[in-house]
N, C-alpha and C positions, 0 to 999 in steps of 0.2 A: 555590828560593824565592829571590826577590830580598829585599833589606835591609827590614824593616818599621819605618817611624818611629814615635815616640811619638805624634806628632801631624802628619797630612799636609795641611798648607796648600795645597798645590799642588793635589791631588785636589778638594779642596773648592772652589777658584777654578775649575777645569775643568768642574765640574758645573754651575756657572752662569755660565760666563764671559761669554756673549754679554750678560746682564743687568748684570752688573758692567761691562763694558768700555761699554756704552752709558751707564751712570750716570755714570762717570768723564767720558766725553767731553761729557755735556750740562753738565755744571760748566765745564768748560774753555772749550766754546763759549760759555757765558753769561759767562765770566770773573767768576763768584759765588763767590770765595774763602773770604770772612770772614762768618760770621754769615749772615742771608738765608734764602731761602725752604726750602733744602734743611736746614738745621738745624732750622727751625720744623716742617717736614714729619715729620723724624724724631722730633723732640720728642712730635709727637702721636700717631704711630704707635706709638712705644713706650709712651707713657702708656696708649694704647687696649690694646696688648698686655698690660701688666701689670694693667691694669683699675684705674688709678690715674688721680688728677685732674690732676696735673701731672708733667713729665718736664723737667727742665734739664739740657742737654747740657753737659759739661766737657772739658778736654783729656785725661784720663786717670783710671785708677781712684783713684789717690792724691788727687788734687785732689777728687775726689768724697767721699772720706773726710772731707778737711780741710773741705771745704763742710758736710758734715754735723755735723761737731764744732763748727764755729762756729755752726750753727742752733742746737745744744745750748747755748750760753751757757757752755760750758766756758773757764775761764780759769785763771791761774795759782794752783797750789795744789790744784785740784780734782781728784779722783780719778775715773779711767776705767776701768772693767772690761772686759777681754777675754782672750783665751786666748793661751798662747805658742807654739802650734802653728800659726802663720801665717805669711804674708809680712810683712816688717819694715814696708811701707806701711801697714798698720792701726795699729802703734804710732808711727810716725814722726809721724803726724798730730796724736797726742795730745800729742808734745812740742812741734808747731808752734803749739798754742794755749797752751802752758806748764802743761799739765796733768800729773798723776801717773798713770804707768802702774801698773795694779793688776791683775794675772794671777789666774785661777782655772783650775784644772786641767780636763780634759775626760774624756769616758766612753769607755772602752777599747774599746765595741764600735762607737762611730760617730765617734770623734774630735773629738765636737761638744761644746760647753761643759756642764759638769756644771752642772744647774739647782740640785742640793742646795748644791755649793758657792758657786755664784754667790749664792744667797740669804744664806748665812753671812757673805759678803764685804762686803755692803751695810754702809755706816756713814755718819755725817752728813756727810762730806766727798764722797760718791760723787755726782757730777754726771751721769754718762752711762754706758751699757752697749753695747758694740759686740759684737753677737753675729756670729761669723763662720759663714757656711753652707758650710764646707769641702767640698771636692770635689763640690759640687753637692747637697747635702742640708740641710734646714732642721730644727732641733730644734722642741721643743713650744713654738713662739712665742706660742701662747695662754696657756700658764702664765707664760711669761716677761714677757708684757705685763702679766699681772695683778701680777706682782712689781713692777715698774717703776710701775705705777700706786699700789700700795700705799705706796711709797716715794717717789713724787713724782720720777723719775728719767726723763731723756731716754733713749729707746730708739732706738739705730742698728743697721741691719742690713747688714753688710758681705757684700753679694751678689756679688761680683766673679766668683765661680764658680758661680753660681746662676741663671742666666738661664732662666726658664720654670720655676724649682722651685716646689713648693707646700707648705704646711701645711694639712691641712684645706681644701684647695680654693682658699686664697688665696697668692698670689705676695708676695714682697719687698715692703714697704712698706705692706702691709695692717696688721700687728700693728704694725711700726715707726713711729715718728714720721717717719723718713726711711730710704731703702735708697740704698745705694751701689752703682754698677756699673763693671765696667771692660770695656772692649772691646778689650784687647789683642789681636793676632792669633790666638794659640792659643785665646782662650776659645770658649763654645759659640756665642756672637754676637760675632764679631771683625772689626775693621776692618784697613787694611793700614797701620797705624801704630799711635799710640796715640790713645786716645779713652775717655771716660767720661760718666756720667751718674749723676743723684740723681732718684729718684723720691719724692713725698710726697702726701699728702692734704690737707695743710696750706696753706690759701692763703696766709698771712702767710709762712710759711718759704719758700713758692715765690717770693714777690714779692721777697723779700730776696735769694734766691741768683741771681734772675736779675740782680740789679744787681751783685752781688758777682763773678759770671763775666765781667763785661765793663766793667771799671774803674769800676764804680759810676754808668754814665752812664744818663740817661734819655733824651737825645738825643745827637747826635755830639758835641757839646762842653760839654753840661751833665752834672754828675756830682753826684748827690744824696749819695753817700757815696765814701769810698776803698774801692776793690776791688780785684780781681786780673786779670790776663791768663789766664784759665783757660777760654777759648772753645774749644768743640768745631769742629775744621776742617770746613769744608762738603764738601769731597772725601771725608773720612772719613764724614760724614753721609749721603753719598749712596751709599755703599759699604753702609753700615749698613741704609739704606732698601732696597736691593736684595736685601740678605740677609734682613731680619727675616721676609718673608712664608713663609721656607722652615724658619724657626727650630721651629716645631710638629713637622713632619716629620723634621727633625734630631733633635730631643729623642726622638722615639719609636723612631728607629734606634740611639741610645745605648742606651735602654733595653732594646731587644732584644738588643743585643749583649751588655749586662751580664748579662741573664739566660742568655745561651749560657754565659757564663763562670761564672755562678753554679753553673749544672747541670753543667758539665763538668769544671772545674779540680779537681785531686787534693784530696780531703778533707783531707789533712794540711795544705794551704795555706789560711789563713784569709782569706775573701773578705767584701767589704762588707755590713754590715746596713743594710737599708732599714727605718727606723721606721714602724710602723703609723700612718697620718695623713700620712704624706711622701711627696711625689713626687719622687725623686732623679733628677737629670738628668745623673750621671756626666760631670761636666768631666774628671775623673780616675776610673779605676778602679784602686783601691788594694789589693792583696793584702799579706798579712803572712806573714813567716816569719823563725824565729829564725836561718835561715841565709841572711837577706838578701843580704849581699854576694856569697856563692858563687852564689845563684841569678842574681844580677844578671849576674855575669860570664858565667855559663853561658848566658844568654839572649843577652847581648851577642855572645859567640863565634858564636852560631848565627843572627846576623842581626836580632835583635829588640831594638829599641831600649827603653830603660827610663829611669826618672828616680825621684828621691826627692823628695817634696814633703811636709815639709821635714827635711832631715838634722840641722840644729841648731835646738833650740827658742830662741825669743827672749830667754828669761830666761839662756841661756847664751852668748849673743852678745857679742862685745867691745865692741859700741856701747853695751851697758847694763852695764857693770861698775861705774860709780858706784852703781847700783841695789842693789849688795850682794845680788843673787840667787845664791842657792847651787845647786849640784847636788843633786838629790833634792828639790828645792822641789815641783817638780810631776812626779810619778814616773810618770804615765801618759802625759804628753807626753813624756818622756825614754825611756819603754820605745818607744812607737809610733815615735819617730824611728830607732830602731835595727832596726825590723822591717818598716815599709812600703816598699812597692815600686810605683810606678806602671808599669803595663804598657800597650800601646797599645789606645786607644779612640776612634772617631771616627766620623762617620755613614758614611764611604766604604769602610771596612775590609770586606774580602771574607771569604765564608765559608771559602774555602781559608786565609786568613791567620788567622782565628780558630782554626781547627783546628790548624794549625802550632803557634801559640802554645801551646794547652792540650797538644797531644803533647810539645813540648819541656819545660813545666813538669812533665808526669808523667815523662818521663824523667830528670830531675833528681831528683825526689822519690824514684823507685824504683830508681835506678842502683845 
């Protein structure tokens, strides 16, 4: 068995090579590199896919979260609630707008935000909530929406890992005021560099963000406001356009692979929980073991690449030492960080590869 990568970007490219190559060549032939029709086409197509009124492409997933927080009106001194078991991009953007990071812990079975703790953490300074759809699963967004409405709080969905995910049939952006996406190459819908987008059903938010991503300009040299150079690259938009028609099938393959793992991985290993009402899209397939490090080493030794998403909760990161967060502040996030392990899952993974992975996990458990 050849080495099995955690993510196989080459296999994904080769599966639709002609479509990708033609899309790139068309942009080059037309020398249409900045904004223009390829970006507009992707924005329209992705909005339709998400069943949202508006999609605004931007330069990456981090700028997408930043734009969402600008839309929230968060400013210096405002608190923004989110979780500590996510990538730092989520919280960096709170700092960008001068806000204060307010963490709540997560549920042990899903690693998603604890709605009970969320409700308890809201106070008069709370301006926004960023709900992270970690690993490709949405929590009970209907309940979170009701909490946000009851407290007049802006609701952001960090959907960087949740392309095509659903809660009760609705994708990110339906319950939230805005949803932010990343198209980092390894994502379920990834480009060949950096890319991102926000989706919203709010006309006013969409209009303002279209200005912000492109220097606040209404025409080439007229600027209604100061903005940013947060544009989505046209080459990346064309690649995303070529990939988007395949996302539904790729998602179903991920779910099928996850079902195989659920049914065949040794029972001593904790496998992901899919909530009733959720459609999990398995950006990552996370298993849990108290012997995580030993298991990871064993799998690596047998040619199976693994990852840890994420090994250090954000409240314990040196970058946030000034917040005076303490170890044990968020015990579930800390426990998960010691036990979680990402194993390979992607549309192109073969039956042989999956069986090999399952067999090696069993060999480790029962050795």
